[in-house]
C-alpha positions as CSV (number, residue, x, y, z in Angstrom):
1,M,18.0,-0.5,-32.3
2,T,14.8,-0.2,-30.3
3,Y,11.5,0.4,-32.0
4,K,8.7,2.3,-30.3
5,I,5.4,0.5,-30.8
6,S,2.5,2.9,-30.5
7,N,-0.4,2.0,-28.1
8,D,-2.8,1.5,-31.0
9,R,-0.8,-1.5,-32.1
10,F,-1.2,-3.3,-28.7
11,C,-4.0,-5.6,-28.0
12,V,-5.0,-7.5,-24.8
13,N,-6.2,-11.1,-24.9
14,R,-9.0,-11.8,-22.4
15,K,-7.0,-14.8,-21.0
16,I,-5.1,-12.3,-18.8
17,A,-8.3,-11.5,-16.9
18,P,-9.9,-14.8,-16.0
19,N,-12.0,-13.4,-13.1
20,L,-13.2,-10.1,-14.7
21,T,-16.5,-9.8,-16.4
22,I,-16.2,-8.8,-20.1
23,N,-17.4,-5.3,-19.1
24,Q,-14.7,-5.0,-16.4
25,F,-12.1,-6.3,-18.9
26,F,-13.1,-3.8,-21.6
27,T,-13.0,-0.9,-19.1
28,L,-9.6,-1.9,-17.9
29,V,-8.2,-2.0,-21.4
30,K,-9.7,1.4,-22.2
31,D,-8.3,2.9,-19.0
32,L,-4.8,1.8,-20.0
33,G,-5.1,3.9,-23.2
34,L,-5.4,0.8,-25.4
35,N,-8.1,0.2,-28.0
36,K,-7.9,-3.5,-29.0
37,V,-9.0,-6.8,-27.4
38,E,-9.3,-10.5,-28.2
39,I,-12.2,-12.4,-26.7
40,R,-12.4,-16.2,-26.3
41,N,-14.6,-19.2,-26.2
42,D,-12.7,-21.0,-23.4
43,M,-13.3,-18.7,-20.4
44,K,-14.8,-20.2,-17.3
45,G,-18.3,-19.3,-18.2
46,G,-18.0,-21.2,-21.5
47,S,-19.4,-18.3,-23.5
48,V,-17.7,-15.9,-25.9
49,T,-20.1,-13.2,-24.7
50,D,-20.5,-14.2,-21.0
51,G,-24.0,-15.0,-21.9
52,L,-24.8,-11.3,-22.7
53,G,-25.2,-11.9,-26.5
54,G,-23.3,-10.6,-29.4
55,E,-25.2,-7.3,-29.8
56,E,-24.5,-6.3,-26.1
57,I,-20.8,-7.1,-26.5
58,R,-20.6,-5.0,-29.7
59,K,-22.3,-2.1,-27.8
60,L,-19.8,-2.4,-24.9
61,A,-16.9,-2.4,-27.3
62,V,-18.2,0.8,-29.0
63,E,-18.8,2.5,-25.6
64,N,-15.2,1.7,-24.6
65,A,-13.8,2.7,-28.1
66,L,-12.4,-0.8,-28.5
67,T,-11.9,-3.0,-31.6
68,I,-12.4,-6.7,-31.1
69,E,-9.6,-8.1,-33.1
70,T,-10.3,-11.8,-32.9
71,I,-12.2,-14.6,-31.2
72,N,-10.0,-17.5,-30.1
73,A,-10.5,-20.2,-31.4
74,V,-11.7,-23.0,-33.6
75,Y,-10.0,-26.3,-32.6
76,P,-9.0,-28.5,-34.2
77,F,-9.5,-26.8,-37.6
78,N,-7.4,-29.3,-39.5
79,Q,-9.4,-32.4,-38.4
80,L,-12.7,-31.5,-40.0
81,S,-15.8,-33.1,-38.7
82,D,-19.5,-32.1,-38.6
83,Q,-18.8,-31.0,-35.0
84,V,-15.8,-28.7,-36.0
85,L,-17.9,-27.2,-38.9
86,E,-20.7,-26.5,-36.5
87,K,-18.4,-24.9,-34.0
88,T,-16.8,-22.8,-36.8
89,R,-20.2,-21.6,-37.9
90,S,-21.2,-20.8,-34.3
91,L,-18.1,-18.8,-33.7
92,L,-18.4,-17.0,-37.0
93,E,-21.9,-16.0,-35.9
94,D,-20.4,-14.7,-32.7
95,A,-17.8,-12.8,-34.6
96,R,-20.4,-11.2,-36.9
97,E,-22.6,-10.3,-33.9
98,T,-19.9,-8.9,-31.7
99,G,-18.1,-7.1,-34.5
100,A,-15.0,-9.1,-34.1
101,K,-12.7,-8.8,-37.2
102,A,-11.2,-12.3,-37.2
103,L,-11.5,-15.9,-36.0
104,V,-8.4,-17.9,-35.0
105,L,-7.9,-21.4,-36.2
106,C,-5.8,-23.8,-34.1
107,P,-4.5,-27.2,-35.3
108,L,-5.0,-30.6,-33.7
109,N,-2.6,-30.9,-30.7
110,D,-2.8,-34.5,-29.4
111,G,0.0,-36.3,-31.2
112,T,-2.1,-37.4,-34.2
113,V,-0.4,-36.8,-37.5
114,I,-2.3,-34.6,-39.9
115,S,-0.9,-34.5,-43.4
116,S,-0.3,-31.2,-45.3
117,E,-2.9,-32.4,-47.8
118,Q,-5.5,-32.7,-45.0
119,T,-4.7,-29.2,-43.7
120,V,-5.0,-27.7,-47.2
121,A,-8.3,-29.5,-47.7
122,A,-9.6,-28.1,-44.4
123,L,-8.5,-24.6,-45.3
124,K,-10.3,-24.9,-48.7
125,T,-13.5,-26.1,-46.9
126,L,-13.5,-23.4,-44.3
127,A,-12.6,-20.4,-46.4
128,P,-16.1,-20.1,-48.0
129,L,-17.7,-20.0,-44.6
130,F,-15.4,-17.1,-43.5
131,D,-16.3,-15.3,-46.7
132,E,-20.0,-15.8,-46.1
133,Y,-19.8,-14.2,-42.7
134,G,-17.3,-11.5,-43.8
135,I,-14.7,-12.5,-41.1
136,E,-11.0,-12.9,-41.5
137,G,-9.3,-16.3,-40.8
138,L,-6.1,-16.5,-38.8
139,V,-4.2,-19.8,-38.6
140,E,-2.1,-20.2,-35.4
141,P,0.6,-22.9,-35.5
142,L,1.2,-24.5,-32.1
143,G,4.8,-25.3,-31.3
144,F,4.1,-28.1,-28.8
145,P,5.9,-31.4,-29.7
146,Q,2.5,-33.1,-30.1
147,S,1.1,-30.4,-32.4
148,S,0.0,-31.3,-36.0
149,L,1.1,-27.9,-37.4
150,R,4.2,-26.5,-35.6
151,S,5.8,-24.3,-38.3
152,A,4.6,-20.8,-39.1
153,A,6.5,-21.0,-42.4
154,L,4.7,-24.2,-43.3
155,A,1.3,-22.7,-42.3
156,Q,2.0,-19.8,-44.7
157,K,2.9,-22.2,-47.4
158,L,-0.2,-24.3,-46.9
159,I,-2.5,-21.3,-46.9
160,K,-0.9,-20.3,-50.2
161,Q,-1.4,-23.8,-51.6
162,A,-5.0,-23.7,-50.6
163,G,-5.5,-20.4,-52.4
164,V,-7.4,-18.9,-49.4
165,P,-7.1,-15.4,-48.0
166,F,-6.1,-16.4,-44.5
167,K,-3.1,-15.1,-42.6
168,I,-1.2,-16.6,-39.7
169,V,-0.9,-15.8,-36.0
170,L,2.7,-15.8,-35.0
171,D,3.0,-16.6,-31.3
172,T,6.4,-15.9,-29.6
173,F,5.8,-18.9,-27.2
174,H,5.0,-21.3,-30.0
175,H,7.9,-20.0,-32.1
176,H,10.3,-20.8,-29.2
177,L,8.8,-24.3,-28.6
178,Y,9.3,-25.4,-32.2
179,E,13.0,-26.3,-32.6
180,G,12.9,-25.7,-36.4
181,A,11.4,-22.3,-36.1
182,E,14.5,-20.2,-36.6
183,Q,15.6,-21.9,-39.8
184,D,12.0,-21.9,-41.1
185,F,11.7,-18.2,-40.3
186,A,14.8,-17.2,-42.2
187,R,13.6,-19.2,-45.2
188,G,9.9,-18.7,-45.4
189,I,8.2,-16.0,-43.4
190,D,6.5,-13.1,-45.2
191,V,5.5,-10.5,-42.6
192,N,2.7,-9.3,-45.0
193,N,1.0,-12.6,-44.3
194,I,1.1,-12.3,-40.5
195,G,-2.3,-11.2,-39.3
196,L,-1.5,-10.9,-35.6
197,V,1.4,-11.6,-33.1
198,H,0.8,-13.1,-29.7
199,L,3.2,-12.1,-26.9
200,S,3.9,-13.8,-23.6
201,G,6.9,-14.5,-21.5
202,V,8.4,-17.6,-19.8
203,T,10.9,-17.5,-16.9
204,D,10.7,-21.3,-16.0
205,A,14.2,-22.8,-16.4
206,R,13.1,-26.3,-17.4
207,P,13.7,-27.9,-20.8
208,V,11.7,-26.3,-23.6
209,A,10.0,-29.6,-24.5
210,V,8.2,-29.7,-21.1
211,L,6.9,-26.1,-21.2
212,T,3.1,-25.7,-21.4
213,D,0.6,-22.8,-21.4
214,E,0.8,-22.8,-17.6
215,E,4.3,-21.3,-17.8
216,R,3.2,-18.3,-19.9
217,I,3.3,-15.0,-18.0
218,M,4.0,-11.5,-19.1
219,L,7.2,-10.0,-20.5
220,S,10.4,-9.2,-18.6
221,A,14.2,-9.1,-19.1
222,D,14.2,-12.8,-17.9
223,D,12.0,-14.0,-20.7
224,R,13.4,-17.2,-22.2
225,L,11.2,-16.8,-25.3
226,Q,13.1,-13.6,-26.2
227,S,9.8,-12.1,-27.2
228,K,11.3,-8.6,-27.2
229,Q,14.0,-9.7,-29.7
230,Q,11.3,-11.5,-31.8
231,V,9.4,-8.2,-31.9
232,Q,12.4,-6.2,-32.9
233,R,13.1,-8.6,-35.7
234,L,9.5,-8.4,-36.9
235,E,9.7,-4.6,-36.8
236,E,13.0,-4.6,-38.8
237,M,11.3,-6.9,-41.4
238,G,8.5,-4.3,-41.8
239,Y,5.7,-5.8,-39.7
240,T,3.2,-3.0,-39.0
241,G,0.4,-5.1,-37.4
242,V,-0.9,-5.8,-34.0
243,Y,0.8,-7.3,-30.9
244,A,-1.6,-9.1,-28.5
245,F,-0.6,-10.0,-24.9
246,E,-1.7,-13.6,-24.3
247,P,-0.4,-15.0,-21.0
248,F,-2.0,-18.3,-19.9
249,S,-0.7,-19.1,-16.4
250,S,-3.2,-19.9,-13.6
251,A,-1.2,-17.5,-11.5
252,M,-3.5,-14.8,-13.1
253,D,-6.4,-16.3,-11.1
254,A,-5.1,-14.3,-8.2
255,W,-4.4,-11.1,-10.1
256,S,-6.5,-8.0,-9.2
257,E,-7.4,-5.4,-11.8
258,A,-4.4,-3.3,-10.5
259,D,-2.1,-6.3,-11.0
260,I,-3.3,-6.8,-14.6
261,A,-2.9,-3.1,-15.4
262,R,0.6,-3.0,-13.9
263,E,1.7,-6.1,-15.8
264,I,0.5,-4.7,-19.2
265,R,2.1,-1.3,-18.6
266,T,5.4,-3.0,-17.5
267,S,5.4,-5.2,-20.6
268,I,4.8,-2.3,-23.0
269,D,7.6,-0.3,-21.3
270,Y,9.9,-3.2,-21.5
271,L,9.3,-3.6,-25.3
272,N,9.7,0.1,-26.0
273,H,12.9,0.8,-24.0
């Protein structure tokens, strides 16, 4: 059974448009008939707001009738240090100024083991900051072999243990990368605790363990991640939230605005037919 997902549930992550200004990006999303975006702190300019300031970004979003769903991301949220706390505060400030609803938290991804207790302690420390700024927190497990938090089900469990109001980002790429994801999913995912779903596609035929963000493109029938099937299952389970397109490949450096628009339209059509 195919589920038709309405346009107001689709979101576009700015990673798809590395060479567009934030204004051009907002206009493109609006012209596609979509009304949600994610902005980032890792674009080439190094600034969440392209140096325009939060108020200007808020104004541009309003002018284009867009909601800024998230800012991506605090890293590494579960290896707390003064630097990480300072970065979190700075991004929360950006979120409040731009009108972004949530801030994404990514775990350490360098092979260092971080215990569940450390992650719970980090969540407990960070939650009051999010509360102070009035911003939602979204924890995004990373499925890479070297990631310190690979499981979405474990992330939900640790959030519950910490007693904090955060939700998770379920990413179809990271779900595919983590070999225990399917068993975990069957046992421990509550769709009510999913705050956002990230979508991308991979057609690269190499072993899963060697895949990186570079292989992440948009959706097609050749998608090894089976993002469409993942979406259908979430819909069947009652997920009613937002799906954000988040491709990462450097191939997008060469995409024009027309290419980006075509790829988004094609992916939406693929999911809905």
